[in-house]
C-alpha positions as CSV (number, residue, x, y, z in Angstrom):
1,M,-80.6,187.4,-116.8
2,K,-84.3,187.1,-116.2
3,K,-84.4,183.7,-118.1
4,S,-81.6,182.4,-115.9
5,I,-83.5,183.4,-112.8
6,E,-86.6,181.7,-114.1
7,A,-84.6,178.5,-114.9
8,F,-83.2,178.5,-111.4
9,N,-86.6,178.9,-109.9
10,R,-87.9,175.9,-112.0
11,S,-85.0,173.7,-110.8
12,P,-85.7,171.3,-107.9
13,W,-85.4,172.6,-104.4
14,Y,-82.5,170.3,-103.5
15,L,-80.4,171.7,-106.4
16,Q,-81.1,175.2,-105.2
17,V,-80.0,174.3,-101.7
18,I,-76.8,172.7,-103.1
19,L,-76.1,175.7,-105.2
20,G,-76.6,178.0,-102.2
21,L,-74.2,175.9,-100.1
22,V,-71.6,175.9,-102.9
23,G,-72.0,179.7,-103.0
24,L,-71.5,179.9,-99.3
25,A,-68.4,177.7,-99.4
26,V,-66.9,179.9,-102.2
27,A,-67.6,183.0,-100.1
28,V,-66.0,181.5,-97.0
29,A,-63.0,180.4,-99.1
30,L,-62.5,183.9,-100.5
31,A,-63.0,185.5,-97.0
32,I,-60.1,183.6,-95.5
33,P,-57.3,185.3,-97.6
34,L,-59.2,188.6,-97.3
35,S,-59.2,188.3,-93.5
36,W,-55.4,187.8,-93.7
37,L,-55.0,191.0,-95.7
38,V,-57.3,192.9,-93.4
39,E,-55.3,191.7,-90.4
40,I,-52.1,192.9,-92.0
41,L,-53.5,196.3,-92.9
42,W,-55.4,196.8,-89.6
43,G,-52.3,197.7,-87.6
44,Y,-51.6,200.5,-90.1
45,V,-55.2,201.8,-90.0
46,L,-55.2,201.8,-86.3
47,Q,-52.0,203.8,-86.1
48,L,-53.3,206.3,-88.7
49,V,-56.6,206.7,-86.8
50,T,-54.8,207.3,-83.5
51,V,-52.5,209.9,-85.0
52,V,-55.3,211.7,-86.8
53,F,-57.6,211.8,-83.8
54,K,-54.9,212.9,-81.4
55,W,-54.1,215.8,-83.8
56,I,-57.8,216.7,-84.0
57,S,-58.2,216.6,-80.2
58,S,-55.1,218.7,-79.6
59,W,-56.7,221.9,-81.0
60,M,-60.2,221.3,-79.5
61,P,-61.1,223.2,-76.3
62,A,-62.3,221.4,-73.3
63,G,-65.7,222.5,-72.0
64,K,-67.1,222.4,-68.5
65,L,-70.2,220.3,-69.4
66,F,-69.2,218.6,-72.6
67,S,-65.7,218.0,-74.0
68,W,-65.2,217.2,-77.7
69,K,-61.7,216.2,-76.8
70,A,-62.9,213.4,-74.6
71,V,-65.1,212.1,-77.5
72,F,-62.2,212.2,-79.9
73,D,-59.8,210.6,-77.4
74,A,-62.2,207.6,-77.1
75,V,-62.3,207.0,-80.9
76,P,-59.0,205.0,-81.1
77,K,-60.2,202.7,-78.4
78,I,-63.5,202.2,-80.2
79,V,-61.7,201.5,-83.5
80,E,-59.4,199.1,-81.7
81,R,-62.4,196.8,-80.9
82,L,-64.1,197.2,-84.3
83,P,-62.9,193.9,-85.7
84,L,-64.6,192.0,-82.8
85,T,-67.8,193.9,-83.3
86,L,-67.8,193.3,-87.0
87,G,-66.9,189.6,-86.5
88,L,-69.9,189.1,-84.1
89,T,-72.2,190.9,-86.6
90,I,-71.1,188.8,-89.5
91,A,-71.2,185.6,-87.5
92,G,-74.8,186.4,-86.4
93,A,-75.8,187.2,-90.0
94,F,-74.4,183.8,-91.2
95,F,-76.2,182.0,-88.3
96,G,-79.4,183.7,-89.4
97,L,-78.9,182.7,-93.0
98,I,-78.4,179.1,-92.0
99,L,-81.5,179.1,-89.8
100,R,-83.5,180.6,-92.7
101,L,-82.1,178.0,-95.1
102,L,-83.2,175.2,-92.8
103,K,-86.6,176.9,-92.4
104,S,-87.1,177.2,-96.2
105,I,-86.1,173.6,-96.7
106,E,-88.7,172.6,-94.1
107,Y,-91.3,174.9,-95.8
108,V,-90.6,173.6,-99.3
109,S,-90.8,169.9,-98.2
110,F,-94.1,170.7,-96.3
111,I,-95.6,172.3,-99.4
112,Q,-94.2,169.6,-101.8
113,F,-95.7,166.7,-99.9
114,K,-98.9,168.3,-98.7
115,P,-102.0,166.8,-100.4
116,F,-103.8,169.3,-102.6
117,L,-107.4,169.8,-101.4
């Protein structure tokens, strides 16, 4: 494993970039069927969470200053919006990775063509 990493580090930067882009394309290609599966299962998960939290909140007492029942009643609504939150988080992570990739290409090209003093 260590030798393969060393061989990868010795390869030209453009091959490393191409390999990274191929890896990203494979990850996206695998994510599409997985997103379909998650979409199918999400309805069942949401129903299960709603039933469980309604059952939990049914035996909790309501206080004057703080109500655990109100907290647990809000959980199904929070879980309902979870895919949007996770999607925004993952999209932001990919955007950051792409920006970092462009910055590393700029850095490598700057180092490669800089005259040695």
